NUDOKOL-416263 format. One record per residue: x, y, z of N, C-alpha, C, O in turn. Coordinates in pm, whole numbers, plus 50000, padded with zeros to 5 digits. Layout:
XYZXYZXYZXYZ ...
***
This chain:
192577809741553191957807041397190707811441402190277820141326 189867804541515188507810441551187757821741474186937822041382 188537832941569188467846141541188847852341394188207860641330 189867846941365190187850141216189177848041113188817857441042 188477831441095187167828741063186117841041084185317845541002 186207842741141184817853941189184957863441125183997867441059 186097869641122186327881441088186497880440903186317890440833 186767870240858186807871040722185377867340673185127871640560 184547861440724183367857740712182467871440745181517874340672 182817879140851182077892140848182067899540733181117902640661 183407902240724183767913840586182907904340451182067909440377 183097898540448182247888240328180707893340350180067900840276 180317887540464178607887540430178427906040493177427908140563 179157915240472179017928440527178907930840380177807933740334 180107929640291179607932340139178327926340035177687930939940 178377913440113177017905440032175607912840050174727916839973 175767912740161174607926240221174027937240151172877940840124 175277941940129175247956640096175077954839889174937964339811 175127946539868174907941839716173587941139712172917947939634 172957930739819171287933939788170987942439853169787939539859 171067951439914170477961239951170577973739867169747982839865 171947972739780171517980839629170287974239555169697982739489 169927966139549169297957339488167727963739548166887969539480 167687961539645166417965039750165987979439678165017981939606 167207988939730166588006539704166558004139558165388007839556 166808001139426166438002439324165037994239303164168000139239 164747981739350163677980039328162787985839402161657981539376 162827994839494161558000239573161718016239483160838024439512 162598020139396162578027739339162178028439213162198038939148 161678014539156161288009839031159978020438943160118025538832 158808021339028158248032539007158578048538939157988057238874 159728046538992159868062838948161318066438832162278074038837 160808056438733162128060438615161648073038576160568078838586 162688075638530162958089838434162698086038309163208076438251 161758094938257161408090538127162098098238021161928094937904 162838107838052163998115738015165338109037960166048115137880 165718094438011166618088138005166688080737839165778075537773 167678082037817168358078637700169988072837728170918076837799 169818062537640170708052237659172058057437584172068053637467 173068064237615173948069737542175168056437547176368059337544 174758043337555176138035137575176378034337712177288026237728 176018038537814176598035637931176198019938008176868015038099 175118014437955175008002037995176017991037929176267980737992 176537993337809177437989837758178817990537807179457980037813 179277999937836180698005437907180347998237997180907987437983 179617998438096179567993638285179767976438260180557968138305 178677976038168179037957438130180037954638116180367945238189 181197960338016182577956937993183567960638113184597954638146 183017971738168183687974138301183567959138402184407950738433 182357960238427182197949538533182647936538478182587927938566 183067932038367183007919038335184897919538339185447908538332 185717931338349186527934038394187107932238487188197926738502 186097939138595186267940038771185977922038813186547914738895 185107919838739185007902038796186317898638756187167897738844 186687896238618188027888138616189227890538703190047882738751 189077906138710190327905138808190407901538969191367899039043 188937902338991188147897039155188567882739119188977876439217 188547877739031188557862639003190287857539063190637848839143 191037867338983192537865538979192997864939089193757856239132 192417877839165193217881739297192837868739357193797861339380 191617863939390191157854439468191917840639446192627834839528 191647837339329192207823139317193877823239295194537813139319 194417834639251195747830739244196617842139360197677847439328 195997844239485196967853439566196357847639657196917837839706 195017851639708194507845639860194307834039874194537828439981 193857828339780193767815639823194987806239856195227796639929 195737815239748197197806139764198297806739898199077798739949 197867821339925198397829040055197867820040180198697814340250 196577818940208196227806540292196257791840260195967782440334 196607791840155196357777840166198487769840198198787758840242 199227779040163200797779640224200987774440356201387763940408 200387790240405200247793040524201547790740646201647795240760 202227783840585203797780840675204637797840685205027806340605 204607796340797205087809340806204327824440778204767835840796 203427821340743203087830440678201657832240736200897822540741 201247846040784200047850840891199047852840787199157860140689 197607842140837196477845640755196077858540729195807861740614 195977867940839195777880040795196617887840707196157898540667 197767884340671198047891840566197527887340434198217890840339 196817882640416195967881540302194917882240290194297877640194 194267890640424192827896140404192857909640316191817912140255 194017919540302193887931840196193747923940037193187930839951 194047915140011193917908139876192377899239904192407890739814 191367897439964190467890539988189787907539981189397911539872 189697914040069188767927340053189127933739925188307942739904 190117932939818190247938639746189447926039629188687931239548 189567913639621188257904139545186777909739565185837910639485 186887913539717185647914939710184867926139695183657926639670 185617934839712185567952839610185497947939507184307946439482 186217943739416185927945239321184157935139292183197940339236 184177925939326182767917839308181657926039337180917926239239 181307931739414180577944139497180517956639423179567964139446 181357959739341181497971839236180387971239147179577980039119 180487956439098179207952338979177927955839019177027959838945 177877953839160176217961539223176517973639191176247976039073 177027983739257177127998139248176777998039095175587998539062 177747997339000177507996638872176097997238817175628006738754 175387984438851173717983938854172777993438926171707998638894 173627993939044172858007839087172768020239050171758027239059 174048024438997174248040438925173818039738795173858050538736 173238025838702172708026738609171438030038639171058038238554 170588027738718168938027438746168808036638826167678041638829 169818042238916169338055238899169528068538843169048078938890 170618066938688170558070638569169228074238512168868084838461 168598063538529167188059938483166348048738402165228047438353 167868039338418167798026438322166678019138396166398020938515 166128011738322164758001538340165517991938445166667988338421 164857987838563165357976338648165887964138600166987959738633 164987957838508165297945938432166337948238361166447939438276 167227956338355168547960838244169497964038352170687963238321 169107968538513170057967438560170227951638654171137949138733 169387945238626169507929938722170697921338662170967911938737 171267921538581172307913738509173397922038612173937914738695 173627930638614174837933338692174667930838864175647929638938 173287930338909173537925539041173397910539100173757906139209 172587902738962173137886938965174757884938946175327880039044 175517887838841176627888638837177707891638957178637883738973 177577904239047177677904539145177607896939277178527895439358 176307892239286176157878539382177047868439366177897863739442 176657865239234177397851039212178667854239189179267843639170 179667866839177180907866239232181337865839369182467861739395 180427870339471180707873739584180657859339665181147857539776 179837847639575179237833939637180767829239586181477822439660 181117832639479182267821039452183537825939485184507821239426 183687835039573184627842239639184797841739818185767845739883 183867837139855183477834139959184767823940021185407815439959 184907827840167186537824640212186007809940289186057808540412 185487798840190184827785740200186277778140237186107768140306 187667781140202188637777440240189347777340371190287769840395 188987783440432189277786240573188777776740639189397773640741 187477768640605186977758540674188147744540733187977736940829 189177744940645189667732540668191077735440773191867727640826 190947750440774192517753540840192297751041004193237752441082 
***
């Protein structure tokens, strides 16, 4: 079971670090903002998509992954990994939306909410429920 825990934590750590790397990349590029950028509603659209992604991420995490691991009677814990990865990918996608918005020329401070939401969601879907198994 120890190896299984390590796999889950490694996957979570890799995706969490990638969200933070996206933030650092955008921060390094902060002075190079496009002066031609005009907000065509992209930020609003991406914020709505982000909220949908976070909602689905939580739903998959709490109603599928966590319950599959909690039951564990005759269920291999590794069968829950695809759902765990889906939950993490949806949480990380919010950081990608922020990165893409920043690369389009949006101001860094307007991209920050995407990264904050992504990292908080990744922290909330961390596989801490494996501790007691």
